N, C-alpha and C positions, 0 to 999 in steps of 0.2 A: 521197301526197296523192291521195285518190279524188276523182272528180268526176262529177257529172251533166252529160252533154254538152249539155243544153238549159237548164241553170240560168243565169239572168240576175239580177243584182242592179241595182236602180235606186237612185241616191243623189242626193237632192234635199232641201235644207232647207224646201222648200214640201210639206208633207205631203200635201196634196190632190193635187198634181200627181204626186208620186212614187207614190202609191197608184193614181191613174188609169193611169199608164204601166204599172205592174206588172199591173193587171187587163187592160189591152189585150193586153199580151204573154201573159198566161195564157189569153185567149181564142184565141190563135193558136198554142197548143201548147207554149209555153215554161213552165218552172217559174220564176216570177218572185217576187222579194221586194223590197220598198222599205225603205230606210233613211233616216232624217232626218240622220244625222251620220255622215260617213266614218269617224271614229275608231271608232264602234261596230262598223262592218264590218270595219275592220282588226283589231279585237280578236278576232273569230271566224273571220277568213278562212282561216287556216292549216288549221283543222279542217273548213271547208266552202267550198272553193274553187268558183268559177263558170267557165262558159265565156266569159261576157260580162258587162261592167259598163257601164251607162249612167249617167254622172255629170254633174251640173251643174258648170259652171266656177266660178261665183261663189257661194261658201259662206262662212260666218263664220270659223271658226277655222282650217280646212284647206281651201284651195281645190281644185278638181278637178284642176289640174295637180300640185300637190303630193301629193294622194291618189294619182293615177296613177302617180307616180314610186315611191311606196312600195309600191304593188301590184306594180309591175314587178320590184322587188327580190324579193318574196315569190313571185311566179308570172309568169314571163315568157311563159306560155302563155294568159294571159287576154287576151281582146280587150277594148278599151276604147273606148267612143263617148262624145264630149263633147256636152253640150247647153248652150245659153245663151240668155238673153234679150237680151244685150248683145254681139252678134257684131262681131268686128273681123277684118280681114284678117291682122293679126300673130298674133292667138290662133289663128286657123284654121291658119295655117301652123306655128305652134309645136305645136298639138295632134297633128299628124301627125309632123313632123320631130324634135321634142324629146321628145315624151311618148308616142310610139307609138300614137297613136289611129288607129282604123279609120275614123272619120268625125267630123264636127263639124256638129252640127244646131242650127238656130235655132228658138227658141220664139216663137210657138206651134208645137209639133211637127207636122209633116206625118206623119199615121199611116202612109201607104204607105212613106215614105222611112225612117221609124224601123223599121218591119218588115223592110224590105229590109236596112238597116244591121245590125240584130241578126242576121238570118239569115246575112249575110255574116260577122259577127263570130263566130258560133257555128261556121261552116264553117272560118274562119281558125284559130280555137282548136284545133279537132280536128287540122288539118294541122300546126300549130305543136307541139302536144304530141307528136305522132308523130316530128317532127324531133328534139325535145329528148330523147325516149327513145332514139333511135337513137345519140345522141352522149353520152348520160349514163354509159356504161360506160367511156369513155376515161380513161386514167390522166392525171395532170397533165402529164407530159411529152408524151404523145400529143396532148393538148388543145393544148399550144403548137405542136406540129408541124401539127396540124390547122388552127389559126388562121393559121399562115403559109402553108400550102399554099393555102387558100382566098383568100388575098391575092395569089396568083399567083407566089409564090417558088419557084425550083426547089430540088431536094434539095440541091444544092451550096451554094446561098446559105443555105438553112435551117441546114445543117451549120455554116456559118461564123457565123451568127447566134447559135446555140445552143452553140457549141464542142462539136460532136459530129462523129464521122466520117460521111462520106457513106453508108457501109454502115449505120450506126446509124439514120440518117434513113430510109433505104429499109425497114429492118426495121419502124420505127415506122409508116411509111406503109402497109406491108402489113397491119399489125395494125389500123390505123384502117379500111382498106377492108373487112377482115373483120368487125370489130365493127359498122360502120355498114351493111354489106351494100351498099356502094356499088360500082358497076361502073366509076367513073372519076372524074376531077376534077370534071366538070360536075355529078355527083351530089353530090359533097362541098360544092361551092359552093351548090348548092340546099338542102342541109342547113343551111348556116350562115345562109341568108337567111330573116328572119322573114316575108317576103311570100309 
């Protein structure tokens, strides 16, 4: 998956608003493109991923949260910013906790806040893609050990959970450290965290 690190997609069923947001982002150095329908973007996304997606929450066939969930499966390194004309506290919390959003913006959009959120999203995406690349070469078993290590389990506990010998877990741990170029558990935990 190749990526332009400043590419931003804007998804809104209001064509004028989507185009205006894309133009604003373009004037500030982002490569922005607007889409009326999230399904159209999903159809092309694998061939043309973006660093950041700004999406409306309330859309006809596929709402912004459902769209974000589908993007997350395709690309866990894309930053997502939600925008809505009908803000609620519940949706604001869900946008971050359940759907991995970077921000939740109220329409009419505050230009400075939008630009700050997109800049933060692009930066987050770059860091997240580096994290994902460092763990992409782990074998399935190493990934299991990695996931348990970052949850705080000891080698002995992991050995019991995976029905392995402690020596085998130690070998996997050494391989994980080598492949991820991590110097210790704290760096492994940082690799596992999307923040």
